[in-house]
LOLO-337834 format. One record per residue (C-alpha): x negated, y negated, z negated. Coordinates in steps of 0.5 Angstrom, whole numbers, plus 2048, in hexadecimal, padded with zeros to 3 digits. Example, Ala and Ser with C-alpha at 12.3 -4.5 7.8 and 13.67 -1.06 7.14 Angstrom:
// LOLO-337834
7E78097F0 7E58027F2 
This chain:
// LOLO-337834
800800800 7FA7FC7FF 7FA7F9806 7F67F3807 7F27F480D 7F17F0814 7ED7F181A 7E87EE81D 7E87F1825 7E37EF82A 7E77EC830 7E57E8836 7E37E1832 7DC7E1830 7DF7DF829 7E57E4829 7E17EA826 7E17E681F 7E77E481B 7E77E2814 7EC7E6810 7F27E380C 7F47E7806 7FB7E7802 7FC7E27FE 7F87DC7FD 7F27DC802 7EB7DD7FE 7E67D77FE 7E27D6804 7DB7D9803 7D67D3801 7D27D0807 7CB7D2807 7C57D080B 7C27D5810 7BC7D6814 7C07D781A 7C77D781C 7CB7DC81E 7D17D8821 7D77DC81E 7DD7D781E 7E37DB81D 7E87DC823 7EE7D9823 7F37DE827 7F47E5828 7F97E582E 7F47EA832 7F57EF82C 7FB7F482E 8007F5828 7FE7FB824 8017FF81E 7FC800818 7FE805813 7FB80780C 7FA80D80B 7F980D812 7FB814815 7FF817810 801816809 80581A803 80D819804 80D8167FD 8078117FE 80880A800 806808808 803801809 8057FF810 8027F9814 8027F681B 7FD7F281E 7FC7EF824 8027EB825 8037E4827 8037DE821 80A7DF81E 80C7E4823 8137E7821 8137EE822 8187F481F 8157FA81C 81880181D 817807819 81A80E81C 81A815819 81D81B81B 81F821816 81E828817 82582981A 82482381F 82881E81C 82581781D 824812817 82280B818 820804815 81E7FD818 81C7F6815 81B7F0818 8147EC817 8107E6819 8097E7819 8047E2816 8007DC819 7FB7E181B 7FF7E681E 7FF7EB818 8057EE815 8047F280F 80A7F580C 8077F4805 8077ED805 80C7EB80A 8137EB809 8187EE80D 81D7E9810 8257EA810 8287EE816 8257F5815 8267FB810 8237F780A 8207F0809 81B7ED804 8147F0802 8157F7803 80E7FA805 811801805 8187FF808 81780280E 81780980B 81C808805 82180580A 82180B80F 82880D810 82B812814 82F81181B 83481681A 838814814 83881780D 83181B80F 82D81D809 82581D80B 822824808 81C827809 81C82F80A 81583080C 81082D808 80A83080C 80C82B812 80C823811 81181E813 80F81A819 810813818 81080F81E 80F80781E 810802823 80F7FB824 8147F7828 8147F082B 8197EB828 81F7EC823 8257EE828 82A7F3827 8277F782C 8207F982C 81B7F4830 8157F6833 8117FB830 80A7F882D 8077FE829 809805826 80680A822 80781181F 806813818 80781A814 80A81A80D 80882080A 80B824804 804828802 7FE825800 7F8829803 7F682F7FF 7FD8307FC 8008377FC 8078397FE 8088407FC 80F8437FD 8128477F7 81684D7F7 8158507F0 81A8547ED 8218507EE 81D8497EF 81D8467F6 8198407F6 81383D7F8 80D83B7F4 8088357F6 8018357F3 7FC82F7F3 7F58307F5 7F08347F1 7F18397EC 7F28357E6 7F88367E2 7FD8317E3 80482F7DF 8098337E2 8108307E4 8178347E7 81A82F7EC 8228317ED 82682D7F2 82E82C7F2 83482F7F5 83282F7FC 82F8367FB 8298397FE 8228387FD 81F8307FD 8188307FD 8168287FE 8168267F7 81282C7F5 80D82B7FA 80C8247F9 80B8257F1 80682A7F2 8028257F6 8018217EF 7FF8277EB 80582B7E9 8068337EB 80D8327ED 8128377EE 8188357F3 81D83A7F1 82483C7F5 82A83F7F1 82F8407F6 8308407FD 8298427FF 827849802 82A84E7FD 82C84A7F8 8348497F7 8388457FC 83D8427F7 83B8447F0 8418457EB 83C8437E5 8348417E5 8318467E0 82B8437DD 8278497DD 8268487E4 8228417E2 81F8457DC 81B8497E1 8198437E5 8168407DE 8138477DC 8108477E3 80D8407E2 80A8417DB 8078487DE 8038457E4 7FC8447E3 7FC83D7E5 80283A7E1 7FF8377DB 8038397D5 8068397D0 80C8377D3 80F8347DA 81382E7DC 81A82E7E0 81C8297E5 8238297E7 8288257EC 82F8247EB 83282C7E9 82A82D7E9 82A8287E3 82F82C7E0 82C8337E1 8258307DE 82982D7D8 82C8347D6 8258377D7 8228337D2 8288347CD 82883C7CE 82183E7D0 81A83E7CD 81483A7CF 8178347D3 81382E7D1 8168297D5 81C8277D9 81D8227DE 8258217E0 82681D7E6 82D81B7E6 82F8227E3 8368237DF 8358257D8 83B82A7D8 83C8307DD 83F82E7E3 8428327E9 83E8397E7 83E83B7E0 83883D7DD 8368437D9 8318467D5 83184D7D1 83884D7CE 8398457CE 83D8427D4 83E83A7D5 8448397D9 8458337DE 84882C7DD 84F82C7E0 84F8287E7 8558247E9 8548237F0 85A81E7F0 8568197EC 8528177F2 8538107F5 85280E7FC 84E8087FE 850803803 84C807808 85080D806 84A811803 84C8147FC 8498127F6 8498197F1 8458157EB 84B8167E7 84E81D7E8 84A8217E3 84D8227DB 84981E7D6 8448237D3 84481F7CC 84B8207CB 84F8267CA 85082B7CE 84A8297D2 8468297CD 8468317CD 8428307D4 83C82C7D0 83582F7D0 8338307C9 82C82B7CA 82B82B7C3 8298327C3 8238307C8 81C82E7C6 81A82B7CC 8198247CE 81E8217D2 81E81B7D8 8258197DA 8248157E1 82B8127E3 82D80E7E8 8328097E6 8368097EC 8368117EC 83D8127EF 83D81A7EF 83B81B7E7 83C8167E2 8358177E0 8338117DC 8398127D8 8378197D7 8308177D5 8328127D0 8378167CC 83381D7CC 82D8197C9 8328167C4 83381D7C2 82C81F7C2 82A8197BE 83081B7B9 82C8227B8 82681E7B6 82381F7BD 81E81A7C1 81C81E7C6 81F81A7CC 81E8147D1 8238117D6 82180D7DC 82780A7DF 8278077E6 82C8017E8 82E8027EF 82C8097F0 83180F7F2 8318167F1 82B8197F6 8258167F3 81F8197F7 8188197F7 8158127FA 81780F801 81D814802 823810805 82980F801 82F813802 83480F7FF 83A813803 83A81A804 83E821803 8408227FC 83C8287F9 84382B7F6 8498297FA 845828801 848822803 84581B805 8438187FE 8408127FB 8398147F8 83780D7F6 8318097F7 82F8027F9 8298037FE 8247FE7FB 8258007F4 8258077F6 81E8077F9 81B8047F3 81E8097EF 81B80E7F3 81480C7F2 81580A7EB 8188117E9 8138157EC 80D8127E9 8118137E2 81381A7E3 80B81C7E4 8098187DE 80F81B7DA 80C8227DC 8058207DB 80681E7D4 80A8247D2 80782A7D6 8008287D5 7FE8297CD 7FA8237CA 7FB81F7D1 7F68197D1 7FB8167D6 8008137D2 80380E7D7 80A8117D8 81080C7D7 81380D7D0 81A80C7CE 81980E7C7 81F80F7C2 81F80A7BC 8248077B7 8288047BC 82D8097C0 82B8057C6 8248047C5 82280A7C9 8258087CF 8238027D4 8258007DB 81F7FF7E0 81D7F97E3 81A7F97EA 8147F57ED 8177EF7F1 81E7ED7F1 8237F17ED 8277F67F1 82F7F47F1 8337F77EB 8377FD7ED 83E7FB7EE 8437FC7E8 8478027E8 84D8047E4 84B80B7DF 85080F7DB 84B80E7D6 8468097D4 83F80B7D3 83D8057CF 8368047D3 8357FD7D2 82D7FD7D3 8297FB7CD 8277F47CC 8207F57C8 81A7FA7C9 8177F87C2 8188007C0 8148027C6 80C8037C5 8087FF7CA 8058047CF 8018047D6 8048077DC 8008097E2 80180C7E9 7FE8117EA 7FE8127E3 7F88167E1 7F38167E7 7F28137ED 7ED8127F3 7E880C7F2 7EA8097F8 7F280A7F7 7F68047F4 7F88057ED 7FF8027EA 7FF7FF7E3 8057FD7DF 8067FC7D8 80D7FD7D4 8107FC7CD 80D7F57CC 8117F07C9 8147EB7CE 80F7E67D1 80A7E97CD 8037E77CE 7FE7EC7CF 7F77ED7D1 7F57F47D5 7EE7F67D6 7EB7FC7DA 7E47FF7D8 7E08047DC 7D98077DA 7D58097E0 7D08107DF 7CB80C7DC 7D08097D6 7D08027D9 7D77FF7D7 7DB7FB7DC 7E17F77DA 7E67F37DD 7EC7EF7D9 7F27EB7DB 7F77E77D8 7FF7E97D9 8067E77D6 80B7EC7D6 8127EB7D9 8187EA7D6 8197F17D5 8137F37D2 8107F67D9 8097F47DC 8087F77E3 8017F47E6 8047F57ED 8097EF7EC 8067EB7E6 8017E77E7 7FB7E67E2 7FA7E07DE 7F47DC7DE 7EF7DD7D9 7ED7E57DB 7E87E87E0 7ED7E67E6 7F47E27E6 7FA7E37EB 7FE7E97EE 7F87EE7EE 7FB7F57ED 7F47F87ED 7F07F27EA 7EF7F67E4 7EA7FB7E8 7E77F77ED 7E57F17E8 7E17F67E4 7DB7F37E2 7D57F67DF 7D37F47D7 7CB7F57D9 7C97EF7DE 7C87F17E5 7CA7F87E5 7CE7FB7EB 7D38017EA 7D18077EE 7D380E7ED 7CE8147ED 7D281A7EC 7D881A7F0 7DB8207ED 7DD81D7E6 7E28177E6 7E18107E3 7E580F7DD 7E98097DD 7EB8067D6 7F18027D6 7F37FE7D0 7F97F97CE 7F77F37C9 7FC7EE7C6 7FB7E77C8 7F67E37CC 7F17E27C7 7E97E27C9 7E97E87C4 7ED7EE7C5 7F47EE7C1 7F77F47BE 7F77FA7C2 7FE7FB7C5 7FD8017CA 7F78057CD 7F680A7D3 7F180E7D7 7F180F7DE 7EC8137E2 7E98107E9 7E78167ED 7E38177F3 7E481D7F6 7EB81F7F8 7ED8267F6 7EB82B7FB 7E58277FE 7DE82B7FE 7D88287FC 7D282C7FF 7CA82A7FE 7C682A804 7BF82C804 7BE82E80B 7B782D80E 7B582680C 7BC82480B 7BE821804 7C6820804 7CC822801 7D2824806 7D9823804 7DF827807 7E6826807 7EB82B805 7ED83080B 7E9834810 7E782E815 7E482C819 7E4825817 7E181E819 7DA81E817 7D6818814 7CF816811 7CF81180B 7C980D80A 7C8808804 7C3803804 7BC801800 7BF8047F9 7BC80B7FC 7BE8117F9 7C58157FB 7CB8117F9 7D18167FB 7D78127F9 7D980E7FF 7D8815803 7DC8197FE 7E28147FF 7E2814806 7E281B806 7E981B802 7EC818809 7EA81E80D 7E381C80F 7DD82180F 7D881C80C 7D081D80A 7CD818805 7C6818807 7C0816803 7BA813807 7B5811801 7B48117FA 7B88187F9 7B581F7F7 7AF8207FC 7B081A801 7AB814801 7AC8107FB 7AB8097FE 7AE806804 7A8805809 7AA80980F 7AF80D812 7AF812817 7B681381B 7B481A81C 7B781B815 7BD818816 7BE81C81D 7BD823819 7C3820815 7C781F81B 7C682581E 7C8829817 7CF825818 7D082781F 7CE82E81E 7D282F818 7D8833819 7DD82F815 7DB828819 7DF82681F 7DB824825 7D882282A 7D681C826 7D581A81F 7D681381B 7D180F817 7D380A812 7CD80680F 7CD80080A 7C77FB809 7C17FF80B 7C580580D 7C8801812 7C27FF816 7C0807815 7C7808818 7C680481E 7BF80781F 7C280E81F 7C780C824 7C2808829 7BD80E829 7C1815827 7C681982B 7CD81B828 7CF814825 7D6812827 7D880D822 7D480881D 7D6804818 7D27FF814 7D37FB80E 7CF7F580D 7CA7F8811 7C47F5815 7C37F681D 7BB7F581C 7B77FB818 7B67F8811 7B17FA80B 7AD80080E 7AA802815 7AF806819 7AC80C81E 7AF811823 7AA815827 7A681082A 7AA80A829 7A8805823 7AD7FF820 7A97FB81B 7AD7F8815 7B07F1816 7AC7EC813 7AD7E880D 7AB7E2809 7AC7E2801 7AB7DB801 7B27DA803 7B57DD7FD 7B97D87F9 7B97DA7F1 7BF7D77ED 7BF7D47E6 7C17DB7E4 7BB7DE7E7 7BF7E27EC 7BC7E27F3 7BF7E07FA 7BC7E47FF 7C07E2805 7BB7DE809 7B57E3808 7B67E780E 7B37E4815 7B77E381B 7B77E981F 7B87E5825 7B27E1825 7AA7E3826 7A77EA824 7AD7EB820 7B17ED826 7AE7F4826 7B27F5820 7B87F5823 7BB7FC824 7BD7FD82B 7C47FF82A 7C67FE831 7C3805832 7C980882E 7CF80B831 7D380A82B 7D9805828 7D7801823 7DA7FE81D 7D77F8819 7DA7F6812 7D77EF810 7D87EC809 7D77E480B 7D47E3804 7CF7E8805 7C97E6801 7C47EC803 7C37EA80A 7C77E6810 7CB7EC811 7D07E8815 7CB7E581A 7C87ED81B 7CF7EF81D 7D07E9822 7C97EA825 7CB7F2825 7D17F0829 7CE7EB82E 7C87F0830 7CD7F6831 7D17F2835 7CB7EF839 7CA7F683B 7D17F883D 7D37FC837 7DA7FB834 7DA7F682F 7DA7F8828 7DF7F7822 7DE7F281D 7E17F1817 7DF7EB813 7E17EA80C 7E17E3808 7DF7E3801 7DC7EA802 7D57EB800 7D07F1801 7D27F77FE 7D97F8801 7DA7FF7FE 7E08047FE 7E78007FB 7E77FE7F3 7DF7FF7F2 7DE7F87EE 7DA7F37F2 7D37F37F1 7D17EB7F1 7CA7EC7EF 7C57F27ED 7BE7F47ED 7BB7F57F4 7B67FB7F5 7B27F87FA 7B17F17F7 7B17F37EF 7B67EE7ED 7BD7EC7ED 7C07EA7F3 7C67E77F5 7CB7EB7FA 7D07E67FB 7D87E77FB 7DE7E47F7 7E27EA7F3 7E97E97F6 7E77E87FD 7E27EE7FC 7E77F37F9 7EB7F17FF 7E67F2804 7E47F9801 7EB7FC802 7EC7F9809 7E57FB80B 7E6802808 7ED80380C 7E9801813 7E3805812 7E880B812 7EC809818 7E680881C 7E380F81A 7EA81281C 7EA80F822 7E4810825 7E2817822 7E981A823 7EC816828 7F2814824 7F380D822 7F580F81B 7FB80A81A 7F680481D 7F7802825 7F380582A 7F17FF82D 7ED7FC827 
C-alpha cells in the first residue's frame, strides 16, 4: 500500500531522461545547493507527454487475496480525466466489475493511495482498495465464492479516457493474479473415519496453532477462508458437515460426535500445537462452534461470525442430549420497497420461553469467545444474541468473551476484499432476501475483523505468547464495558438505518473506555518481513490522551537504535498511526505510518544499521508512555515484533566453489528463477540482507563477496574480472537459474564493478546501479590484457564541518578530463539494459553526474537510453525499505566519519520506491514479464 513512486523515463528530449520525484503530502525540502568542480547540467524535464500510460501494481504480478494491492497509473497528461475499471470472472464465468473516475495530478501521475475517486463510479473518495471491494456481479444477486483455492482469480485492470457513461479510448491495461495459497502452504484432503475435510498447513515442519473452520447452511466444503488463514501461520481444517460426498444431504440432526472426530484428528496431528484447538464459524457454523465449545473438550478459543447462540434449522445432539431448534415464523418476513424479503424477525427469541430451550449452554465452556457481529445483519440478530449471551456469562462469573460490533455490516463477513453480498438467497427459505450491509463500511469491517481473528487465535492458542497485540474488550464492573463499536479511519460510515424489532437488545454503545487497559495492535501481528509495512495502533487510551510512542531495536553488536513520536488519541481513545499525525517534538512529525521505523537512529554516533545473520530476526520493541515530557512518563503498554529477512521456504546456500565466496538465496519451489548477482561497496565482507530480501520476491540471488572476506584479499588494491566471471558462470550453470542471462545489482563501488562486468563479460541481461560510478574507483581493474586505472582523487578537496564530519563529494577527479578519461568504463560495449538509481543529495560522490554521462555515452554509441530514477533528498545509502537513513558514518578508506547525505523522510520514500522499481526492472528484463509495470519504460 505504500506507493510513493514516480518514474524518470528516457525519451527524445536531452533532459527527458530525468525528473524529480514528487511525494505524497508536503514536498521535501529541496536539496541544498553545492558548488561542483563540473556541472552535469541536470535540469529536470517538465513534460511526460511522450510516455505511454501504464498501470503500476504492487505487489506486481500476484498477491494473496486478503492482501492490499497498490494501484497507480503513470504517463497520463497533466490533470487528465480517466476512468479505471476492474473485472474478474469467478469459476462459473460470472463477471464482477467496478469502476471509478479519477483525475491525474499536474505531473500525469495517478496514485490511488493519495488521489480520491470523483463522483460517478462505483465509489468516491480516497479508497486505495475501492476497485477491489466495490466489485459487483453483472448477474443480479450473485455471490462470489472460491471453490478451487489452488488456482488464482485473474484481475483485469483497464484505464479509459474521460468520464463518459460508456468507456472512452483504452489507454492502458494490466492483469494481476489474486491467489489463495502462499508458496509452501500444503493442501491435504482429509478422508479419515467420517471426516470430510481439507487441511491446510503453513510452510515448514514446526508445530503451529490449529483451527477448525466451519461454514454456514450452504453445505459443501468451502476452503477459501481456511487457506487464507494458513498463510498466516495456522494449521486450518476446512470441515464439511452436510451436502458433500457421502455426508447427509438433508440431515435431521447434527451430531457433535462427528465434529469431535475432527477435533481429535487435529489434536493428534504432529504439526498441530496443543493442548487445544480453535474454532472459527460463520452463521450456522458459528452456532455449531459454540455448541462444540459447550460440550467437547480441548476447545480453547472460538470466533463466531454472525452466528446464532441457539440451535436453528437443524437440531444439535451430543450423546443423550438434544437441543431443539428455534421456531421459524415465515409469515413474519417483511417485504422491502423492491419486494425483497427481510427475514430478520422470523425466529423465536432464545432468551424467552419457549425459545430458551434452544439456547446453547455456553456457561459450560472453558474456551475464550470472540463474537464478531454486523449491526446490519438481516439474517440473524447477531448483535442481540452476542449481547444477551454475554450478559448470561457475566452473571455466571465468566469473563471469557469479547464482542466486536461493526456498523453498516451485514450477514456475510468474508476475508478482506471479497465483494459485499447484500441481497441473495436466504439459507433456509431459499427466497431472495436482504442480507444487509453498506459497501464501504463492510469493506472496512472485513479488514479489521480479519486482523482481530488472527490476533485472537494467536493470543489464546500460543501458550505464553509474547505477541499481546490483539484488540481487547475486557469485562469490567459495567454491564456495557465489554462492548464497543469500532470507529473507522477517515469519515465514519453512515449509520445503519433503523428497523423495528420484536424485542430490544438495548445495545447502545458504551461512551467510555476507561475500564480497558491500553494495548498495542500490530498488523502483521507477530512478525513481518523487514521490507514490508507494519501497521501500528494503540487502543484503550483516554479521550484525546497525549502519549509518546517509542521504538527500540538492537543490532547484532548490541548497539541501540531508537525513535519516538508525540501523539494525541482520538475522542474514542483510539490512536491509529495510519490516520493520526505525529505532533512536533519527536523524531518526526506529520502523518507517517512507518515513521517509528524509518526514523530509528543509533545512540552511538556514526553507527549504521546492518544485518549480518539474516537467519535471525531483528526484535523491535514498542512502548507507549504517558504524556509528552522530555523524559518518558508512565509506561502504559508495550509489545515486541520480529522483523525477519527470510520468507518461509527461502533457502540459504553458502557457496565456496572455485574462488567464489558467496551465498545463494533461492525462492521456494523448483524454479527456474531469474538470477541476480548482488554486490555491495567498499565495506567489504559478505552482506546478505539485500540478496535474501530480493529472493523473497522470486529471484535467485547470489550475494557475492569480493574482498575482506575469508581467503579473499584483505585490501582493495586491484580486482580481476575473472573472479566475477566465475560467479556469472556459476549462476548461468545453476539448475534453478533461468537463462539465457542474469541481472546485476550493485551499490556504490559495487555499482562500478557491475558496469565493468556488463561491459566485458557475457551473459549479462540487466544491470541496476544504486549511486554507482561509471568510472573505475578505488582500485585497479584488470581483465585479461585490459587494465583500467582508478579515477584520480585530491584529498585537499575534503571539507570538514565543525562537528568533525568530512564531506568528500568533491574528492574525485572529473572522468571526462585529461588522463582520468582512461578510468571511464566502456559501458557502450555492454549488451544489457541499465537502470541508474540516484540520490540527488549523495555526498559520497556525484552519482547524478555519473548517471547523466553514462546515458550520454550509451546514446552516442547508438545504444538504448538507460532508465534513470532521481530522488531529491536521498543520500548515498539507498537500502531496502525501512532501513534507517545513515547520514554519516566511518569510511573505511578515509578512516574518519564522512557525510553520506540525505533527508530522513525523503530518503525513506526513495527506498520504498526504488525497491519496487528494482524488482519491476529485473522481472521485465529477466523474465519478459512486466511485473505490473509498463513494458514501455
